[in-house]
C-alpha angles and dihedrals in degrees: 000000000000090000089051092053091045091049091051090051091051093052088052088050092051088062095046092049090051090059093042093052090061090054099046094038095232124137107261099233090054093051090046094054092047092051090047089054092050092049092049089061094057106105123241096019119141111264112238108190117204095229121195092243090057092051102038097039105029107026108026104055098057094038092052090042091052091049091050093047091058095045114101109238092206093053092042091054093043090055098037093121097059091037093055091045089055099036095049113010094043094047092051092044093050091047089055095043092052093044092055092045091050094047093054100039108029112065121219099028120120122219089258091055092047093052089045090055089047092051091049097054098032103087118073114224122261093204095049094047095051094044095048095045094046111121096010115126098229125152109277094235090063089050089049093050093048095046093047091046091051094048094056105028095073087062094051092041093052093045089055088047091054094052094045090050091049091052089050096049098040102027095232140094130177113195099206092050091048090050095051089045088052093055090047093049092050100043095042093046092052093046094051089049092054093046092053089047092051090051092047089048092055095048092050093047101041111022113022115081098158124090096213092051089047090054092046094052091051086060094046095047097079094046091050093051095043098046094043090053095044090049092066090039101251131119112304089181095060090042090060095041096050092046090051093050093047094051099040088058090055100034095111091063096048109054137045121217095272093055094048094049090053097040094050092045090050094049094043089058098042094045090047092053097039093049092048094048096046095054094045089049090051089062091039090066092071098093092043088054098044091053092072101045101076091117096061128073116241093233091057094046090053092048095050091046094050092044094055093042091055090045091052093049096044095046088060091054092046092052101036100055097053091039089055098040107036095061089052092052092050102041127055089190092060092049092052097042104042126060111225133200117170089209088064091052087058091050091050092049092050095048098079105122119169123215151149099345092059093047092049093047090052092050091050090063109123122256090224139033136188103024100333099319108151112251101236099186096053097100091048092054092048091051095049090048090050090047091051091051095051094047096047094041098045101031100039095033096049096044098046095089090052092048091052091051091046091052089052092225110180111248111253118225128191093203097102093050091045092048093051091047093052090044092057091046091052093047092050090049093050091046089051091051093050093047104039110020103049093110098061123098117296096237092052092044092052091047092053090047093049092050092057092040089059093045089051093048090047091047090057092060089066111136096248129154109293093243093054097084129046115239105286099194114183092004087074092063091044091050092049092048091051092046092050091050089048092050093049090052092048093050089052090054090050089052091052091049089054090054091048088054090047090052090049092051092051093049090049092051091051089049095235095125134042120249091236093060090045091053092049095051091041089053091051088050090050092054090048092049092048090053091048094049091051087059089054095052 
């Protein structure tokens, strides 16, 4: 009961911190981790341990699925080479670099333990990267690379972790067997994810006709893919990611407007709560971790943590720059096709925050090895992992805006792309009206044309760069007059909607209408108001 009360308090705290982060201009996950650290130091609080089952089964599937859902499949495929180099090559390179560093500077660790530590801290966190970068006007290709890397590197990191752990517990490791197993885990995990996605796609398209069930199935899909893949010992992470990428590419043909509204509202709320909880709980692990470190000197612990943090950060730079430059030197096609800015390479190199997967992998370390012998270095590896997560998340995440400003990167805006897209949609709609609807009543036809004319005039008032448009002269005044008329008409409709709601409230208070009918009508009014307010934006 105490844990339930504490969990309820933490959910409330998640919402309060979201409001506070906007005031203090600090990335939300960093603020949540720091607050979690502070709470963990309060005496006599119930101890909520972030167990691997909680992370890998409850938190990870929906968070990865959400990240995959909002990733552009076209951009992902177009950047598959650099994404693969980062998601697989960089993870294995970091694992090796950390292992070598740990072997020569941390006494008492075997090579298996050093590689195990490297595998734990090697994958940057998808949740942390998305949360820290949210709202920053960075070039979209950098965002695509970071999102693509973070979707796949959990799989490669966890696979490396699995083999290093097997070497530790059994004392043996055969490279060719591990390589074949790696290929099987990747291919089979991806195949299972695509199979689940195809089944869900068929259900959405052919059987489900209810928006609530549609939204529910979107929530169940990542768990189905993950649990099925893990049950046959292949990559659940890749199963979730492949399912998400497959379905997001086909989402427009699956859902009607009602299903989309409910699904996106459901997911926005769930992801907000899960993100907040997972970062607070990362900070909350401090007291639990410190309880098992009495045998170590603090100076040694800080040295080990700082050393591995530096190795983790530096390894990313050492890999990323050659991986970005060498293909350009070797291929003229790449030079002609891909835009390049060395400053963006630095930003990508610096954006390597570790997070919940690393913490969960460390906490999943066994208590015993080799026929029941207690694993003496378990607490040390957990502490080092926790230290690396804090350093990369707080240091790199908090300094990223300053680095972007220091590099004088031009702010990227999607306004032009959005403007041109909207213009094409409007032109196609007007062409359809003229070609196919000429036979309807004159009054209806004139109203339709007026609606799209007002949208077009309003679109031309978009705040784009001054040199984008030619001088419009008197058309500016005409557009402004039409827009003002359109806005006045819209405000009148919003006022009438408020009156309709007021009437419904009075009827419900008097008991002359059922709540079910009121909810239905209010929902319709909400949709209508949402559409009108989009026109006013």
